[in-house]
Each structure stands twice: as structure tokens, then as C-alpha cells.
C-alpha angles and dihedrals in degrees: 000000000000112000099189134046120233088250091057092048091049090049092052094052092042098047102021091232138075133175114213122189126223096023090156134029121258090252092052090049093049091049092050090051093047094052093048091049088055090052091051090052091048091051090062088074094057132076097188138032110292146181124053135257130204092275095047100258124126115277098204114059118201120198119232110277095033113155136169089252094047108025118202106193099163103166142020112196117219095349089179089073094060103030129056088200093060091040090055094049091047090055107029112024123113087252089076093053091050092052090048090055090056103041104008161025082188117038138165133211114250106180143318140213143162117237115191136181108194117203111299092008114163092205114125132170119227118224117278143134120251094219092066088060094048114024119191132180088264133015101238088126124130128197107209111201109194114201106230088174131030107278114218137173089259104049101063106277125192110275118206139176105226116227097018090112086077093055136069127313106246122219121252091194118093126175090349094307129109104232102172089230138084120252119279091247091057091053092047090051093055106029095096089063098050116137122195118222113218135164148137123291111278094039121116128217110213111205129186110236093237095053116117110238148148138156141234130234121279105253095170134085091246126090121241110203125170131188104211120198123174123209130184140191115272092238094058119097126200116251100189136031113288108255090213109029117190135181085248096052111129093013111154104237100172135020131358134299113272101201087220138104124213123201132198125195119254142121129221143146115264114253126244113246107234117250093191125067096280146341090276086081091051091054092045093050089054089062092057 
């Protein structure tokens, strides 16, 4: 069964972004929310990042200023490894079928994470392109941002610059340091064309990996939590270490192996694999 209309497919390839409603069932959405709520409660008992991922870094990332009274759990790395609910959605939700229609029919899972902005959270994401964090032999790579909460203009929505996936790959290195963000002059050049991606809980925002994007702080009294899963075409091969390796990395989630590799022409600097819990720390260090 076709998941997307031709108009939706054309929009994705034209703009590099597409919001699709009802990407998960109501039960899947409720279960995702319940598990994350448990993690927030657990975080109240910690003062520093905690847990451990496959590469030895902390799994649960707390933003500066986190307290038991005002928890600031801003990221969960590879939630599929510690939750059957997230594992099931990563593998079986409608989101996967939609991605397969765009870059499939055969696709693999690359990595997953939860990014959350709790009410009043100061966390923001500086503008960058995902592909420059995770280069492959070709760029048929989609970041699927599932809205676990309603995403509004006030609670820190994804901000994108439509069409920039067709342009250059911008450096994340500045003065010899990997900042995880494009240069200020790149942002200034594109800021007039920023579009904010909003939608009801259960929707998914499909974003091309080369699209320029970021997000603002959550200034509302409503949470903004996303489950972000990245999928790539079966004929794409990783060219640098995975910044968030998981026991599910490279799992074939739709289609059959092709036994082939496909290459596109581009040049870029290799990314720096984060040593801290997540790339939030890389962007914060760049401010210092």
C-alpha cells in the first residue's frame, strides 16, 4: 500500500522536508510517552549524565541546571537498546514504510535518540546538516523526527531552510575546532528563509540529511519531545565512525540486501566523534 502521494514525494525532494500525520498508532504514541515519563522521573535522582551506551558514553544527557525539582533530561541515546517500546517503533511503525517509499525499497537503521525540551528548557540546537556528522557513500539518508508531543511555534520546533539539501555541505570545523554548527555567516545568509515545522503528536517530520536546520529554546509550559530515528538506503556505506553506535545499527528494516554500493560526488571534512554524552556538549564548548 502506498503511504505517500506523489505530491508529498515531490514536496520532500523539492524542499528536503515533509511532515506526515499519524506516523504511529495511538497506542504506540501512548507507550512512547509513558516510557519517557519514567525516564524523566528516574533522572530526578541523578546530578550528572548517567547510564552507558555501546561505546561507553553516558546514555542519559542532562542539561546544565538540571535538578530533582526541575529535571532537564534533554537526550536519551539509543533508546531502542533499553526499551522494547522504542525498539518496536524503530522497526515497525508507519514511519519506516514512509522512509522506504522515499529512499528504498530496502533501507537500514542508522541510529536513534530522544531529544526533549521540557517546559522552560533553555536547550537550543545551532544550525547544521546531519550528513556532515555521518557521511555515507551517498546521501539517501533520512532523519525521521517523530513528534511524541504536539510541536508548536512556542515550544522549540525544528527550524529548517527548505531547499538547502540541494546546495553545498557547510563545514562544522572553525579555527581548528569541531563546533557541530555552521559558521555565523552561513546562518545569516539563510535565516530569512527559515521555516518552522509544527504538528500534532504522532506526526513525523522527514528531513533530508543534507538540509540545514536547528531549533530554538522551549519558552512555553508544554514539553516538546521527539523520537529521532535515522534510516538510509541499503546501498550506502558509512565513511566515518558512527557517532552513536547501537546494537541495532545497520539492521535491515525493510527490503532485501542489494549486494551493491552506490556513490555520489561530494567533498567534506570528516566529523569529530563526540567524547561527551552528545553533540550538545560540542556546540556548548564552541560558545566558550
